[in-house]
N, CA, C and O atoms as a CHARMM CRD file, in Angstrom:
* protein
*
  348
    1    1 UNK  N     -7.27200  -5.92300   4.75200 PROA 1      0.00000
    2    1 UNK  CA    -7.07300  -5.14200   5.94300 PROA 1      0.00000
    3    1 UNK  C     -7.72700  -3.78200   5.73400 PROA 1      0.00000
    4    1 UNK  O     -7.70500  -3.22500   4.63700 PROA 1      0.00000
    5    2 UNK  N     -8.30000  -3.27000   6.79200 PROA 2      0.00000
    6    2 UNK  CA    -8.98700  -1.99400   6.72400 PROA 2      0.00000
    7    2 UNK  C     -8.12600  -0.89700   7.35200 PROA 2      0.00000
    8    2 UNK  O     -7.04600  -1.15500   7.88200 PROA 2      0.00000
    9    3 UNK  N     -8.63300   0.31900   7.27700 PROA 3      0.00000
   10    3 UNK  CA    -7.90900   1.48800   7.76100 PROA 3      0.00000
   11    3 UNK  C     -7.47800   1.34400   9.21800 PROA 3      0.00000
   12    3 UNK  O     -6.35100   1.69200   9.56700 PROA 3      0.00000
   13    4 UNK  N     -8.34900   0.84300  10.05200 PROA 4      0.00000
   14    4 UNK  CA    -8.01800   0.72400  11.47400 PROA 4      0.00000
   15    4 UNK  C     -6.82300  -0.20600  11.71200 PROA 4      0.00000
   16    4 UNK  O     -6.02800   0.03100  12.62200 PROA 4      0.00000
   17    5 UNK  N     -6.69600  -1.23800  10.92000 PROA 5      0.00000
   18    5 UNK  CA    -5.55100  -2.14300  11.04300 PROA 5      0.00000
   19    5 UNK  C     -4.24600  -1.47800  10.65100 PROA 5      0.00000
   20    5 UNK  O     -3.24600  -1.59400  11.36000 PROA 5      0.00000
   21    6 UNK  N     -4.25300  -0.78400   9.52300 PROA 6      0.00000
   22    6 UNK  CA    -3.05100  -0.05200   9.10800 PROA 6      0.00000
   23    6 UNK  C     -2.69700   1.02000  10.12800 PROA 6      0.00000
   24    6 UNK  O     -1.53400   1.17300  10.50000 PROA 6      0.00000
   25    7 UNK  N     -3.70500   1.76200  10.57800 PROA 7      0.00000
   26    7 UNK  CA    -3.47000   2.83700  11.53900 PROA 7      0.00000
   27    7 UNK  C     -2.83300   2.27200  12.80500 PROA 7      0.00000
   28    7 UNK  O     -1.86100   2.83100  13.31600 PROA 7      0.00000
   29    8 UNK  N     -3.37200   1.17700  13.30800 PROA 8      0.00000
   30    8 UNK  CA    -2.83200   0.57000  14.52600 PROA 8      0.00000
   31    8 UNK  C     -1.40000   0.08500  14.32900 PROA 8      0.00000
   32    8 UNK  O     -0.59000   0.16800  15.25200 PROA 8      0.00000
   33    9 UNK  N     -1.08400  -0.40900  13.16200 PROA 9      0.00000
   34    9 UNK  CA     0.28500  -0.84000  12.90200 PROA 9      0.00000
   35    9 UNK  C      1.26400   0.32300  12.89200 PROA 9      0.00000
   36    9 UNK  O      2.37800   0.20900  13.40200 PROA 9      0.00000
   37   10 UNK  N      0.85100   1.42800  12.31700 PROA 10     0.00000
   38   10 UNK  CA     1.74800   2.56200  12.11500 PROA 10     0.00000
   39   10 UNK  C      1.88100   3.43200  13.37000 PROA 10     0.00000
   40   10 UNK  O      2.96900   3.92800  13.66400 PROA 10     0.00000
   41   11 UNK  N      0.80300   3.61500  14.09900 PROA 11     0.00000
   42   11 UNK  CA     0.80100   4.52200  15.25800 PROA 11     0.00000
   43   11 UNK  C      1.03900   3.71600  16.53400 PROA 11     0.00000
   44   11 UNK  O      0.14100   3.03300  17.02700 PROA 11     0.00000
   45   12 UNK  N      2.24400   3.80500  17.05300 PROA 12     0.00000
   46   12 UNK  CA     2.60500   3.00900  18.22800 PROA 12     0.00000
   47   12 UNK  C      1.79900   3.36800  19.47100 PROA 12     0.00000
   48   12 UNK  O      1.68000   2.55200  20.38400 PROA 12     0.00000
   49   13 UNK  N      1.24700   4.57100  19.51900 PROA 13     0.00000
   50   13 UNK  CA     0.43300   4.99200  20.66700 PROA 13     0.00000
   51   13 UNK  C     -1.00600   4.48100  20.58300 PROA 13     0.00000
   52   13 UNK  O     -1.75200   4.59500  21.55600 PROA 13     0.00000
   53   14 UNK  N     -1.40300   3.92800  19.45600 PROA 14     0.00000
   54   14 UNK  CA    -2.76000   3.41600  19.30100 PROA 14     0.00000
   55   14 UNK  C     -2.97400   2.23800  20.25000 PROA 14     0.00000
   56   14 UNK  O     -2.08200   1.41000  20.43200 PROA 14     0.00000
   57   15 UNK  N     -4.15800   2.17200  20.84900 PROA 15     0.00000
   58   15 UNK  CA    -4.43600   1.12100  21.83300 PROA 15     0.00000
   59   15 UNK  C     -4.41900  -0.29100  21.23300 PROA 15     0.00000
   60   15 UNK  O     -4.32000  -1.26800  21.97600 PROA 15     0.00000
   61   16 UNK  N     -4.51300  -0.41400  19.91700 PROA 16     0.00000
   62   16 UNK  CA    -4.48600  -1.73600  19.27300 PROA 16     0.00000
   63   16 UNK  C     -3.15000  -2.02200  18.57300 PROA 16     0.00000
   64   16 UNK  O     -3.03700  -2.99900  17.83300 PROA 16     0.00000
   65   17 UNK  N     -2.15100  -1.18400  18.80200 PROA 17     0.00000
   66   17 UNK  CA    -0.87500  -1.35800  18.09700 PROA 17     0.00000
   67   17 UNK  C     -0.24800  -2.73100  18.33800 PROA 17     0.00000
   68   17 UNK  O      0.13900  -3.41200  17.38800 PROA 17     0.00000
   69   18 UNK  N     -0.15000  -3.13000  19.58300 PROA 18     0.00000
   70   18 UNK  CA     0.50500  -4.41400  19.87800 PROA 18     0.00000
   71   18 UNK  C     -0.25800  -5.58300  19.26800 PROA 18     0.00000
   72   18 UNK  O      0.35300  -6.51900  18.75100 PROA 18     0.00000
   73   19 UNK  N     -1.56300  -5.54000  19.32200 PROA 19     0.00000
   74   19 UNK  CA    -2.37900  -6.61400  18.73100 PROA 19     0.00000
   75   19 UNK  C     -2.19900  -6.65500  17.22000 PROA 19     0.00000
   76   19 UNK  O     -2.03900  -7.72700  16.63500 PROA 19     0.00000
   77   20 UNK  N     -2.22600  -5.48700  16.59200 PROA 20     0.00000
   78   20 UNK  CA    -2.03800  -5.42100  15.13100 PROA 20     0.00000
   79   20 UNK  C     -0.66000  -5.94000  14.74500 PROA 20     0.00000
   80   20 UNK  O     -0.51800  -6.65900  13.75600 PROA 20     0.00000
   81   21 UNK  N      0.35000  -5.58200  15.52000 PROA 21     0.00000
   82   21 UNK  CA     1.71000  -6.05700  15.25400 PROA 21     0.00000
   83   21 UNK  C      1.79100  -7.57600  15.39300 PROA 21     0.00000
   84   21 UNK  O      2.41900  -8.25000  14.57700 PROA 21     0.00000
   85   22 UNK  N      1.14700  -8.10800  16.43500 PROA 22     0.00000
   86   22 UNK  CA     1.14500  -9.56600  16.64800 PROA 22     0.00000
   87   22 UNK  C      0.46300 -10.30100  15.49200 PROA 22     0.00000
   88   22 UNK  O      0.94600 -11.33700  15.03700 PROA 22     0.00000
   89   23 UNK  N     -0.65600  -9.76100  15.02400 PROA 23     0.00000
   90   23 UNK  CA    -1.37200 -10.37300  13.89700 PROA 23     0.00000
   91   23 UNK  C     -0.49800 -10.36500  12.65300 PROA 23     0.00000
   92   23 UNK  O     -0.44000 -11.36100  11.93100 PROA 23     0.00000
   93   24 UNK  N      0.17600  -9.26300  12.39800 PROA 24     0.00000
   94   24 UNK  CA     1.05800  -9.18200  11.23100 PROA 24     0.00000
   95   24 UNK  C      2.21900 -10.16400  11.35100 PROA 24     0.00000
   96   24 UNK  O      2.59400 -10.80100  10.36600 PROA 24     0.00000
   97   25 UNK  N      2.78800 -10.29300  12.53600 PROA 25     0.00000
   98   25 UNK  CA     3.88900 -11.24500  12.73700 PROA 25     0.00000
   99   25 UNK  C      3.41300 -12.68200  12.54100 PROA 25     0.00000
  100   25 UNK  O      4.11700 -13.49200  11.93800 PROA 25     0.00000
  101   26 UNK  N      2.23000 -12.99900  13.04300 PROA 26     0.00000
  102   26 UNK  CA     1.66700 -14.33700  12.85400 PROA 26     0.00000
  103   26 UNK  C      1.42400 -14.62000  11.36800 PROA 26     0.00000
  104   26 UNK  O      1.72300 -15.70800  10.87700 PROA 26     0.00000
  105   27 UNK  N      0.88800 -13.64500  10.67800 PROA 27     0.00000
  106   27 UNK  CA     0.64900 -13.79600   9.23800 PROA 27     0.00000
  107   27 UNK  C      1.95900 -14.01300   8.50100 PROA 27     0.00000
  108   27 UNK  O      2.02900 -14.81600   7.57000 PROA 27     0.00000
  109   28 UNK  N      2.98400 -13.30700   8.91200 PROA 28     0.00000
  110   28 UNK  CA     4.29600 -13.46000   8.27900 PROA 28     0.00000
  111   28 UNK  C      4.85100 -14.86700   8.50500 PROA 28     0.00000
  112   28 UNK  O      5.40000 -15.48000   7.59000 PROA 28     0.00000
  113   29 UNK  N      4.70200 -15.36600   9.72200 PROA 29     0.00000
  114   29 UNK  CA     5.17200 -16.73500  10.01700 PROA 29     0.00000
  115   29 UNK  C      4.42500 -17.76500   9.16700 PROA 29     0.00000
  116   29 UNK  O      5.00500 -18.75700   8.72500 PROA 29     0.00000
  117   30 UNK  N      3.13800 -17.51700   8.94500 PROA 30     0.00000
  118   30 UNK  CA     2.31500 -18.43700   8.15700 PROA 30     0.00000
  119   30 UNK  C      2.38600 -18.15100   6.66000 PROA 30     0.00000
  120   30 UNK  O      1.73300 -18.81200   5.85300 PROA 30     0.00000
  121   31 UNK  N      3.18100 -17.16600   6.31300 PROA 31     0.00000
  122   31 UNK  CA     3.34800 -16.75800   4.90500 PROA 31     0.00000
  123   31 UNK  C      2.00800 -16.34400   4.28000 PROA 31     0.00000
  124   31 UNK  O      1.75800 -16.57400   3.09700 PROA 31     0.00000
  125   32 UNK  N      1.16500 -15.73500   5.09800 PROA 32     0.00000
  126   32 UNK  CA    -0.14300 -15.25600   4.64700 PROA 32     0.00000
  127   32 UNK  C     -0.05400 -13.76500   4.36700 PROA 32     0.00000
  128   32 UNK  O      0.80400 -13.06600   4.90800 PROA 32     0.00000
  129   33 UNK  N     -0.93500 -13.29900   3.53200 PROA 33     0.00000
  130   33 UNK  CA    -1.02000 -11.87600   3.20600 PROA 33     0.00000
  131   33 UNK  C     -2.43600 -11.38300   3.48400 PROA 33     0.00000
  132   33 UNK  O     -3.35300 -12.17400   3.70300 PROA 33     0.00000
  133   34 UNK  N     -2.59400 -10.07800   3.47100 PROA 34     0.00000
  134   34 UNK  CA    -3.89800  -9.47000   3.68200 PROA 34     0.00000
  135   34 UNK  C     -4.40900  -8.86700   2.38300 PROA 34     0.00000
  136   34 UNK  O     -3.63300  -8.48100   1.50900 PROA 34     0.00000
  137   35 UNK  N     -5.70500  -8.79600   2.27700 PROA 35     0.00000
  138   35 UNK  CA    -6.34100  -8.15500   1.12400 PROA 35     0.00000
  139   35 UNK  C     -6.76600  -6.75600   1.54700 PROA 35     0.00000
  140   35 UNK  O     -7.31400  -6.56900   2.63300 PROA 35     0.00000
  141   36 UNK  N     -6.51100  -5.77400   0.68500 PROA 36     0.00000
  142   36 UNK  CA    -6.92300  -4.40000   0.94400 PROA 36     0.00000
  143   36 UNK  C     -7.17500  -3.71800  -0.39100 PROA 36     0.00000
  144   36 UNK  O     -7.17800  -4.37200  -1.43300 PROA 36     0.00000
  145   37 UNK  N     -7.38400  -2.42100  -0.36400 PROA 37     0.00000
  146   37 UNK  CA    -7.60600  -1.69300  -1.61200 PROA 37     0.00000
  147   37 UNK  C     -6.90800  -0.33800  -1.56200 PROA 37     0.00000
  148   37 UNK  O     -6.48900   0.12300  -0.50100 PROA 37     0.00000
  149   38 UNK  N     -6.79400   0.28100  -2.71200 PROA 38     0.00000
  150   38 UNK  CA    -6.17600   1.60900  -2.74900 PROA 38     0.00000
  151   38 UNK  C     -7.03900   2.62900  -2.01000 PROA 38     0.00000
  152   38 UNK  O     -6.52000   3.63000  -1.51700 PROA 38     0.00000
  153   39 UNK  N     -8.33800   2.39300  -1.92900 PROA 39     0.00000
  154   39 UNK  CA    -9.21200   3.29000  -1.16600 PROA 39     0.00000
  155   39 UNK  C     -8.85400   3.25700   0.31400 PROA 39     0.00000
  156   39 UNK  O     -8.84000   4.29500   0.97600 PROA 39     0.00000
  157   40 UNK  N     -8.56500   2.07200   0.82900 PROA 40     0.00000
  158   40 UNK  CA    -8.17400   1.93100   2.23100 PROA 40     0.00000
  159   40 UNK  C     -6.84400   2.63300   2.47100 PROA 40     0.00000
  160   40 UNK  O     -6.66300   3.29000   3.49600 PROA 40     0.00000
  161   41 UNK  N     -5.92500   2.49900   1.54300 PROA 41     0.00000
  162   41 UNK  CA    -4.62600   3.16600   1.68400 PROA 41     0.00000
  163   41 UNK  C     -4.79200   4.67300   1.69500 PROA 41     0.00000
  164   41 UNK  O     -4.17600   5.36500   2.50600 PROA 41     0.00000
  165   42 UNK  N     -5.62600   5.18500   0.79300 PROA 42     0.00000
  166   42 UNK  CA    -5.89600   6.62600   0.76300 PROA 42     0.00000
  167   42 UNK  C     -6.53300   7.08300   2.07800 PROA 42     0.00000
  168   42 UNK  O     -6.15900   8.11300   2.63900 PROA 42     0.00000
  169   43 UNK  N     -7.49600   6.30300   2.55200 PROA 43     0.00000
  170   43 UNK  CA    -8.18000   6.64600   3.79400 PROA 43     0.00000
  171   43 UNK  C     -7.20400   6.64100   4.97300 PROA 43     0.00000
  172   43 UNK  O     -7.27600   7.50800   5.84400 PROA 43     0.00000
  173   44 UNK  N     -6.30400   5.67500   5.00100 PROA 44     0.00000
  174   44 UNK  CA    -5.31200   5.59400   6.07000 PROA 44     0.00000
  175   44 UNK  C     -4.38000   6.79500   6.02600 PROA 44     0.00000
  176   44 UNK  O     -4.08000   7.38900   7.06200 PROA 44     0.00000
  177   45 UNK  N     -3.92500   7.15400   4.84300 PROA 45     0.00000
  178   45 UNK  CA    -3.05000   8.32300   4.70200 PROA 45     0.00000
  179   45 UNK  C     -3.77300   9.58600   5.16700 PROA 45     0.00000
  180   45 UNK  O     -3.17800  10.42700   5.84100 PROA 45     0.00000
  181   46 UNK  N     -5.03500   9.72300   4.81600 PROA 46     0.00000
  182   46 UNK  CA    -5.82100  10.88200   5.23500 PROA 46     0.00000
  183   46 UNK  C     -5.98300  10.90600   6.75100 PROA 46     0.00000
  184   46 UNK  O     -5.86500  11.96100   7.37400 PROA 46     0.00000
  185   47 UNK  N     -6.25200   9.74900   7.34000 PROA 47     0.00000
  186   47 UNK  CA    -6.41500   9.65300   8.79000 PROA 47     0.00000
  187   47 UNK  C     -5.11700   9.99300   9.51400 PROA 47     0.00000
  188   47 UNK  O     -5.13000  10.73300  10.49700 PROA 47     0.00000
  189   48 UNK  N     -4.01100   9.46300   9.03900 PROA 48     0.00000
  190   48 UNK  CA    -2.72200   9.78400   9.64800 PROA 48     0.00000
  191   48 UNK  C     -2.46100  11.28800   9.61000 PROA 48     0.00000
  192   48 UNK  O     -2.02400  11.87400  10.60000 PROA 48     0.00000
  193   49 UNK  N     -2.72800  11.89500   8.48200 PROA 49     0.00000
  194   49 UNK  CA    -2.53100  13.33500   8.34000 PROA 49     0.00000
  195   49 UNK  C     -3.46900  14.10800   9.26700 PROA 49     0.00000
  196   49 UNK  O     -3.03800  15.03600   9.95300 PROA 49     0.00000
  197   50 UNK  N     -4.73200  13.73500   9.28800 PROA 50     0.00000
  198   50 UNK  CA    -5.73400  14.44900  10.09300 PROA 50     0.00000
  199   50 UNK  C     -5.45700  14.35600  11.59100 PROA 50     0.00000
  200   50 UNK  O     -5.78100  15.27600  12.34200 PROA 50     0.00000
  201   51 UNK  N     -4.86500  13.26100  12.02000 PROA 51     0.00000
  202   51 UNK  CA    -4.61100  13.07700  13.45400 PROA 51     0.00000
  203   51 UNK  C     -3.20600  13.51200  13.87600 PROA 51     0.00000
  204   51 UNK  O     -2.77000  13.25500  14.99800 PROA 51     0.00000
  205   52 UNK  N     -2.50700  14.18000  12.94700 PROA 52     0.00000
  206   52 UNK  CA    -1.19700  14.73400  13.29900 PROA 52     0.00000
  207   52 UNK  C     -0.02900  13.78700  13.13700 PROA 52     0.00000
  208   52 UNK  O      1.03500  14.00700  13.71700 PROA 52     0.00000
  209   53 UNK  N     -0.21100  12.74200  12.35900 PROA 53     0.00000
  210   53 UNK  CA     0.86300  11.76900  12.14200 PROA 53     0.00000
  211   53 UNK  C      1.38200  11.79800  10.70300 PROA 53     0.00000
  212   53 UNK  O      1.81500  10.77500  10.17300 PROA 53     0.00000
  213   54 UNK  N      1.33600  12.96900  10.08000 PROA 54     0.00000
  214   54 UNK  CA     1.80500  13.09200   8.69200 PROA 54     0.00000
  215   54 UNK  C      3.27200  12.68500   8.55900 PROA 54     0.00000
  216   54 UNK  O      3.69300  12.22000   7.50000 PROA 54     0.00000
  217   55 UNK  N      4.04400  12.85700   9.62000 PROA 55     0.00000
  218   55 UNK  CA     5.45900  12.46800   9.58100 PROA 55     0.00000
  219   55 UNK  C      5.64200  10.95800   9.40500 PROA 55     0.00000
  220   55 UNK  O      6.72800  10.51000   9.03900 PROA 55     0.00000
  221   56 UNK  N      4.59900  10.17200   9.65900 PROA 56     0.00000
  222   56 UNK  CA     4.67500   8.71800   9.48000 PROA 56     0.00000
  223   56 UNK  C      4.33500   8.27600   8.05600 PROA 56     0.00000
  224   56 UNK  O      4.52800   7.11000   7.71100 PROA 56     0.00000
  225   57 UNK  N      3.83600   9.18700   7.23500 PROA 57     0.00000
  226   57 UNK  CA     3.40900   8.83300   5.87500 PROA 57     0.00000
  227   57 UNK  C      4.53100   8.27400   5.00200 PROA 57     0.00000
  228   57 UNK  O      4.28900   7.30100   4.28800 PROA 57     0.00000
  229   58 UNK  N      5.74500   8.83200   5.01600 PROA 58     0.00000
  230   58 UNK  CA     6.79500   8.23600   4.16600 PROA 58     0.00000
  231   58 UNK  C      7.06700   6.76700   4.48400 PROA 58     0.00000
  232   58 UNK  O      7.22800   5.95600   3.57200 PROA 58     0.00000
  233   59 UNK  N      7.11800   6.42100   5.77500 PROA 59     0.00000
  234   59 UNK  CA     7.33700   5.01900   6.16000 PROA 59     0.00000
  235   59 UNK  C      6.17100   4.13800   5.77300 PROA 59     0.00000
  236   59 UNK  O      6.36500   3.01600   5.30600 PROA 59     0.00000
  237   60 UNK  N      4.96100   4.63600   5.96300 PROA 60     0.00000
  238   60 UNK  CA     3.76200   3.89800   5.57200 PROA 60     0.00000
  239   60 UNK  C      3.77300   3.63200   4.07300 PROA 60     0.00000
  240   60 UNK  O      3.49900   2.51700   3.62900 PROA 60     0.00000
  241   61 UNK  N      4.08500   4.64800   3.31100 PROA 61     0.00000
  242   61 UNK  CA     4.11200   4.52300   1.85400 PROA 61     0.00000
  243   61 UNK  C      5.18600   3.54800   1.39100 PROA 61     0.00000
  244   61 UNK  O      4.95200   2.73600   0.49600 PROA 61     0.00000
  245   62 UNK  N      6.36000   3.63000   2.00200 PROA 62     0.00000
  246   62 UNK  CA     7.44500   2.70200   1.62500 PROA 62     0.00000
  247   62 UNK  C      7.06400   1.26400   1.94800 PROA 62     0.00000
  248   62 UNK  O      7.32600   0.35900   1.15500 PROA 62     0.00000
  249   63 UNK  N      6.45600   1.04900   3.09200 PROA 63     0.00000
  250   63 UNK  CA     6.13200  -0.31100   3.53500 PROA 63     0.00000
  251   63 UNK  C      4.95600  -0.92000   2.78100 PROA 63     0.00000
  252   63 UNK  O      5.01300  -2.08400   2.38300 PROA 63     0.00000
  253   64 UNK  N      3.88800  -0.14400   2.58100 PROA 64     0.00000
  254   64 UNK  CA     2.66100  -0.69100   2.05400 PROA 64     0.00000
  255   64 UNK  C      2.34500  -0.24600   0.63500 PROA 64     0.00000
  256   64 UNK  O      1.42400  -0.78200   0.02000 PROA 64     0.00000
  257   65 UNK  N      3.06900   0.69900   0.10800 PROA 65     0.00000
  258   65 UNK  CA     2.77400   1.20800  -1.22700 PROA 65     0.00000
  259   65 UNK  C      3.77200   0.78100  -2.27200 PROA 65     0.00000
  260   65 UNK  O      3.91900   1.44500  -3.29800 PROA 65     0.00000
  261   66 UNK  N      4.46900  -0.33100  -2.02700 PROA 66     0.00000
  262   66 UNK  CA     5.49500  -0.78300  -2.95600 PROA 66     0.00000
  263   66 UNK  C      4.98800  -1.95900  -3.78600 PROA 66     0.00000
  264   66 UNK  O      4.09900  -2.69100  -3.35100 PROA 66     0.00000
  265   67 UNK  N      5.54700  -2.14000  -4.97100 PROA 67     0.00000
  266   67 UNK  CA     5.11800  -3.24600  -5.84500 PROA 67     0.00000
  267   67 UNK  C      5.24500  -4.62900  -5.20400 PROA 67     0.00000
  268   67 UNK  O      4.52200  -5.54000  -5.60700 PROA 67     0.00000
  269   68 UNK  N      6.11500  -4.82300  -4.24400 PROA 68     0.00000
  270   68 UNK  CA     6.25700  -6.11300  -3.58700 PROA 68     0.00000
  271   68 UNK  C      4.99200  -6.57900  -2.89700 PROA 68     0.00000
  272   68 UNK  O      4.82100  -7.77300  -2.65500 PROA 68     0.00000
  273   69 UNK  N      4.11200  -5.65700  -2.58100 PROA 69     0.00000
  274   69 UNK  CA     2.85400  -5.99300  -1.93200 PROA 69     0.00000
  275   69 UNK  C      1.69700  -5.98200  -2.90600 PROA 69     0.00000
  276   69 UNK  O      0.54200  -6.14200  -2.51200 PROA 69     0.00000
  277   70 UNK  N      2.00300  -5.79600  -4.16800 PROA 70     0.00000
  278   70 UNK  CA     0.93800  -5.61300  -5.16400 PROA 70     0.00000
  279   70 UNK  C      0.73400  -6.86100  -5.99200 PROA 70     0.00000
  280   70 UNK  O      1.68000  -7.57700  -6.31900 PROA 70     0.00000
  281   71 UNK  N     -0.52500  -7.10700  -6.32500 PROA 71     0.00000
  282   71 UNK  CA    -0.77700  -8.18800  -7.26800 PROA 71     0.00000
  283   71 UNK  C     -1.99700  -7.90500  -8.12500 PROA 71     0.00000
  284   71 UNK  O     -2.08800  -8.39100  -9.25300 PROA 71     0.00000
  285   72 UNK  N     -2.92100  -7.13700  -7.61400 PROA 72     0.00000
  286   72 UNK  CA    -4.12400  -6.81900  -8.37200 PROA 72     0.00000
  287   72 UNK  C     -4.31300  -5.32500  -8.33700 PROA 72     0.00000
  288   72 UNK  O     -4.17700  -4.70200  -7.28400 PROA 72     0.00000
  289   73 UNK  N     -4.62300  -4.74600  -9.46800 PROA 73     0.00000
  290   73 UNK  CA    -4.82300  -3.31000  -9.55200 PROA 73     0.00000
  291   73 UNK  C     -3.59000  -2.54700  -9.09900 PROA 73     0.00000
  292   73 UNK  O     -3.68300  -1.41400  -8.62500 PROA 73     0.00000
  293   74 UNK  N     -2.40800  -3.19500  -9.25400 PROA 74     0.00000
  294   74 UNK  CA    -1.16400  -2.54600  -8.91300 PROA 74     0.00000
  295   74 UNK  C     -0.85100  -2.45200  -7.44100 PROA 74     0.00000
  296   74 UNK  O      0.10700  -1.77500  -7.07100 PROA 74     0.00000
  297   75 UNK  N     -1.63800  -3.12000  -6.55700 PROA 75     0.00000
  298   75 UNK  CA    -1.35300  -2.94300  -5.15100 PROA 75     0.00000
  299   75 UNK  C     -1.80900  -4.05300  -4.22400 PROA 75     0.00000
  300   75 UNK  O     -1.09800  -4.36600  -3.26900 PROA 75     0.00000
  301   76 UNK  N     -2.93000  -4.64700  -4.45300 PROA 76     0.00000
  302   76 UNK  CA    -3.60400  -5.44300  -3.43900 PROA 76     0.00000
  303   76 UNK  C     -3.02200  -6.85900  -3.29600 PROA 76     0.00000
  304   76 UNK  O     -2.90400  -7.57300  -4.29200 PROA 76     0.00000
  305   77 UNK  N     -2.65400  -7.28000  -2.05900 PROA 77     0.00000
  306   77 UNK  CA    -2.20600  -8.64900  -1.84300 PROA 77     0.00000
  307   77 UNK  C     -3.31100  -9.64300  -2.20600 PROA 77     0.00000
  308   77 UNK  O     -4.49700  -9.33500  -2.08900 PROA 77     0.00000
  309   78 UNK  N     -2.91900 -10.81200  -2.63700 PROA 78     0.00000
  310   78 UNK  CA    -3.86900 -11.76400  -3.20900 PROA 78     0.00000
  311   78 UNK  C     -4.44500 -12.77100  -2.22600 PROA 78     0.00000
  312   78 UNK  O     -5.48600 -13.36300  -2.51300 PROA 78     0.00000
  313   79 UNK  N     -3.81600 -12.98900  -1.08700 PROA 79     0.00000
  314   79 UNK  CA    -4.22800 -14.06600  -0.19800 PROA 79     0.00000
  315   79 UNK  C     -4.70300 -13.49800   1.13700 PROA 79     0.00000
  316   79 UNK  O     -4.06000 -12.61300   1.70100 PROA 79     0.00000
  317   80 UNK  N     -5.79700 -13.99200   1.62800 PROA 80     0.00000
  318   80 UNK  CA    -6.34100 -13.55200   2.91100 PROA 80     0.00000
  319   80 UNK  C     -5.83000 -14.45300   4.02800 PROA 80     0.00000
  320   80 UNK  O     -5.71800 -15.66500   3.84400 PROA 80     0.00000
  321   81 UNK  N     -5.51800 -13.87100   5.18800 PROA 81     0.00000
  322   81 UNK  CA    -5.07300 -14.65100   6.34800 PROA 81     0.00000
  323   81 UNK  C     -6.15100 -15.64600   6.76100 PROA 81     0.00000
  324   81 UNK  O     -5.84400 -16.80700   7.03400 PROA 81     0.00000
  325   82 UNK  N     -7.38700 -15.21700   6.81100 PROA 82     0.00000
  326   82 UNK  CA    -8.47200 -16.10700   7.22700 PROA 82     0.00000
  327   82 UNK  C     -8.65600 -17.24900   6.25600 PROA 82     0.00000
  328   82 UNK  O     -8.88100 -18.38200   6.68100 PROA 82     0.00000
  329   83 UNK  N     -8.56800 -16.98600   4.97000 PROA 83     0.00000
  330   83 UNK  CA    -8.71700 -18.03700   3.97000 PROA 83     0.00000
  331   83 UNK  C     -7.63000 -19.08000   4.10100 PROA 83     0.00000
  332   83 UNK  O     -7.89600 -20.27400   3.96400 PROA 83     0.00000
  333   84 UNK  N     -6.39200 -18.64300   4.36900 PROA 84     0.00000
  334   84 UNK  CA    -5.29400 -19.61400   4.46100 PROA 84     0.00000
  335   84 UNK  C     -5.45300 -20.52100   5.68400 PROA 84     0.00000
  336   84 UNK  O     -4.98700 -21.66000   5.66500 PROA 84     0.00000
  337   85 UNK  N     -6.09500 -20.04100   6.73200 PROA 85     0.00000
  338   85 UNK  CA    -6.30700 -20.87500   7.91700 PROA 85     0.00000
  339   85 UNK  C     -7.41900 -21.88900   7.72200 PROA 85     0.00000
  340   85 UNK  O     -7.36000 -22.98800   8.27400 PROA 85     0.00000
  341   86 UNK  N     -8.41700 -21.53800   6.95300 PROA 86     0.00000
  342   86 UNK  CA    -9.55900 -22.43200   6.79600 PROA 86     0.00000
  343   86 UNK  C     -9.33900 -23.50100   5.73700 PROA 86     0.00000
  344   86 UNK  O    -10.16900 -24.39700   5.58200 PROA 86     0.00000
  345   87 UNK  N     -8.25000 -23.41900   5.01900 PROA 87     0.00000
  346   87 UNK  CA    -7.99500 -24.40500   3.95200 PROA 87     0.00000
  347   87 UNK  C     -7.52000 -25.72400   4.53100 PROA 87     0.00000
  348   87 UNK  O     -7.25800 -26.66800   3.78500 PROA 87     0.00000
């Protein structure tokens, strides 16, 4: 997942929020995960701060910066949603 996906999930006023939420719910039903990197997380945190959503950072960090979502390099989910569908 890239910065725009995380941003849309966190910022309810974003025009893609509902779509991002639906994709995440579908992935959850299919027990699929997304692949991302710590660079994307840093970029998302910077974007949230720059656009005036710094108050959302604690929730973002709790949700996406916890070991439960980590498998490689201390953070990155191992399975891609697209890969799980094509199998």
